[in-house]
N, C-alpha and C positions, 0 to 999 in steps of 0.2 A: 713816669719816666725820670723826672728830676729826682724824686726820692730814691729810686733805684740807683741813680748815679751817685747820690750822696752816700747811700749805704755802701756802695762799691768803693767809693773814695775812702770812707772810714775804715773799711777792711784793709785797703792798701796801706793806709797810715799805720794800722795796727800791726801788719806784717813787718813793716819797716822798723817800728818801735821794738817789736819782739826781737828783731835781729840785732839791734844796736844797744838796747837798754840793759842796764844791770842795776840792781838795788843793793849790791854789796859794795863796800868801800874799795876803791881802786888800790891795788897794791902800791905801797910807797907813795900814795897820793900826798902831795904837798899842798896844804890848805893856804890859799892866798890870804895875805894879812894887810891890815890897815897900818898907817904910821904909828898908832898907839900899841901895835903888837897883837891886837885881837883879830880873830878870823874875820875875813871879809864875806859877809852874807848879803851885801848890798846888791840891789837889782830887782828884777821882776820874776815872780815865781807863780806856778799854778799847781793846785792840789787836786785837780780832777782825777777821779778814780772810778773804776768799775768794781771795786772790791767792797762788799758790805761791811758794816761795822761788826756784826756778829756772824759767825760761821753758819751757813745754811743748814737746815735740817737734812739728815741723811749723809752728811759728809763728816768723816772722822779723821781727816788728815790735815796737816798744817799748810801744805802747798798743793797747788794744781800743777799740771804739766803746762808747758808753753802752748801745746796744741789745744788743751782745754780752755785756757784763757783766751786764745784766739777765737775759738768757737763762741764763747760767751760775748766777746766784743762784737763779733759778727751779728749775733742775735740782737744785741742791744742797739747796734746801728740800724738794723732793719726795723726794729720797733720804733725808734725815734724818727725814722723816715716815713712811717705810715701816715697816711692822710686821715685826719679826723672826719667823723661822719657829719655831713652838713645837717644843721638844725638841732644838733645836740648841745648840751651845756659845754662839753669839752671843746666844741668847735668855736665857741665864743672866744676862747683864749687862742693866742697865736700858736702856730706850729713851730716848734723850736728850729727845725731844719730850714724853714723858710727864711729865717733871719740869722742863720749861722750861729745859733745858740746851743746846738746839740754838742754832746761831749766829743765827737770826732773833730770838732773845730779847734780843740785845745791840745797843747803838748801834754801827753800822758806818760807818767813814769809807770811803766807796766809793772804790776805787782802780782807775783805768783802766789801770794798768801791767800788762803781761803777766807780770811777775815782780817779786818784792821786790828781787832783785839788780839794782842799777843800774850797777855797775861790776865786771866787764867789761861793755861795752855790749851784748854778745850775751845777757845775762841768765843766763849759766851760770857755775858754779864754774870757776875756772881749772884747768888740768891739774895733776895731782898730781905731786910729785917722786917719785923712786924710793924715797927713804926713807919718804915718806908712804904709798906703795903697800905697802911692807913692814909698816909700823905697822898699817895698817888690815886687811891680810890676816891678821896675827897676832890682831887683835881678832876678826875674823870666825871664825877657827879656834877661838878660845877659846869663842865663843858656841855653836859647833856641837858642842863636845866633849860626848859623851854623858853625860847626867846631871849635868853640871857645875852647872847652875843650881839643882838640888835637892840637891846634896851638902851644902850648908851655908847657913845664913841669910845669911851674909856674901856669898854668890854671887848673891843676888837683887838686881835693880836697885834703885837708891836710891829710885825712885818707889814700888816695891812695899813697900819698908820705911818709907815715909812720912818720908823724910829730905829729899829734894829732888826737884823736878819740873822739866820743861822750861820752864814759864812763868817760873821763877826765873832761869834762865840763869846768868850773862849770856852772850850777849845774850838779851834778853827777847822771845821769840816766842810767838805765840798757839798754844793747843791747841784741842781740840774744845769746851771750855767753861771757865768760871771764868777769864776773861781780864781781870779787873779789877785795877787798881793804884791806890794812893793815894800822892800825893806831898806830903810835908811839908818845909818849908824852915826852917832856922835860920841865923843869920849865918855860921856856920862849918861847917854840915852840911846835907846833903840826905838825906832818908829816902824810900825807895820801898818801900811795903808791897805785897807780892805776894799776891793773894787765895789762890792755890793753896798750900796748907800754911801760909798766914798767915805768910809769911817776910818779914822786913824786911831791906832792903839799906841799910846805913848808910855814907854816902859823905862823908868829910871834904873840905871845899873851902878849907882854910886852909893850903895848902902843907905839910901834914904829910909828913915823909919817907916814902918807900916802904919796904916791908918788905924785909929782906935776902933774897937769892935762895934761901937755905936754908930759909926759912919759906914753906910752901905751904898753900893752903886750897882746899876744894872749889869755892867761888865766887870764888876768886882774891882779890887785894888791890886794892881800888879807890881811886883818888884823883881828886878832881874839881877843876875850875877853870872860871872864866868867860871866854869869848872873846866879848866884846861881849854880845849877847843870847842866846848859845848856851851851854848847860851842857855841858862836855866832861868825860867820865869815862874814864880810862885804867885798865885792869885787867890785871894780870899775876899770876904766882905761883900758877897753878892746880895741882891735883893730877891724877893720871890718872883720878880718879873724876868729874871735872867733867862737867856735862850736855852740853856742846857736843862732847864726844868722839863722840857719836852722829852728828854731821855730818862726822866725820873729823878734827877738829882735834887737835893735840897739846897737852900740858900747858904747852908753851913759847909758846903763842899770846899775842900782845898784842892786846887788844880795845880799840878806841876807840869810845865811844858819844857821840852828840850829840843833845841835846834842843833844839828851837827851836819856840816858839809862833808859829804862822802865822795863827791866827784865834782868836776867843773859844772856839770849840769844837773846835779841832784842834791837837794837839801833834805835830810831826814828829820821829820817832825814826829816826836813821840810825846804823848801826854799820859799822866797818871791821875786818876780820879780817886781821891780819898774822902769818902763821905760815909762815916760809920752810922749816921742816922738812917741811911737808905740801904747800903749794901754791907754784907757781912765781912767784906775784905776790900782793900783797894784793887783797882784794875787799870790796865794800861793798853793803849792802842798806838799804832805806828802808821804814819802816812807819808809816803815820799812826795816831795814837792819838786816839780820839774822846772828847769830854767825856761823862762818865757821872754817874749819880746815886748818892750814897752813902746810908748807910754801907756798908762792906764787912763782912759778917758773918764770923765765924770759920769757917775751913775746917779742921775737926778730922779729920784723916786717921787712921782706925783700922783700915781693912781689913787692912793689912799686919800690924798689931799682933796682932789676934786670929786672923787666917787663916794666918799663917806656920807656926804649929805644925801645923795641919791639912794644909797643903801639903807639908811635909816628912814628916809621918806617912803621907800618901797615897803619896808617892814610895817610902817604905820598904815599904809594902804592895804596890805594883806590883813592886818588886824581888823580894819574897818569892814572889809568885805566878809571876813569871817563872822563878825557881829551881825551883818546883814544877811547871813546865810548864803553868801555867794562864794564861789570858788575863785581861784586865780584866773585872771584873764588869759 
């Protein structure tokens, strides 16, 4: 009953959003400005979306109708409201709707696009280079290697170890929940606080020289500048551990992010990936960020801290039982 109510509530929210939301710039919209003259992006934003990165198979158009988007949101709300099956592995994790973490709880900028990717026009990632195929085949093989992930704490993903998560990026893309961001501006700096792991991105906008190529960081080295009313952030110098490796990118990727305020309650976020090692051409995606209500409370990730010992201990116990010819308890 509760989950049906949640799904119905989500549908009601979706209808309201479809009636009032627009992702095009308001006619004659006057961008608010700070005392230094730059556009004011400060405040709380949410990039929750129902739109996939790539265009789904069988769809050959750029936009859905409002009715189609509404139906998709209705189905998603129903799926997120379903009860997990008791006794299954999935049931061990919490049900998103039980804790208000499903997407219907967030302000959503309804997007009629069939994909977040806007270039290439077909909504798909460009073909991979031969080098990109080899790189990602090696990554896949490393992930499949028996026992590798439980051989050592360092082999666990950064998210499990509470170091970095996909919301941080860059680029910053939504996950299942906790998709809130806070932007704070100073004359020579922009800070983007990411709710997930409570991670701040500090971006200088005062023409500070880029780091030398020999210095690499998990989130790369970001430098910002203003192009009219658009904040442009260029990021390079990633390490092999960076989050966008999951999408196939290499550490040599150059990422260009663009923020443009198109209405009082919508910030358009567009990013371009330039990675000739992996893809045959650059590609771009566009994600609307919706105005949200703050503050952002601390996301203190501890699961990996206290569970990692048990995870490794359990793996050693499995290995011992295998040596003894016993199955899992």
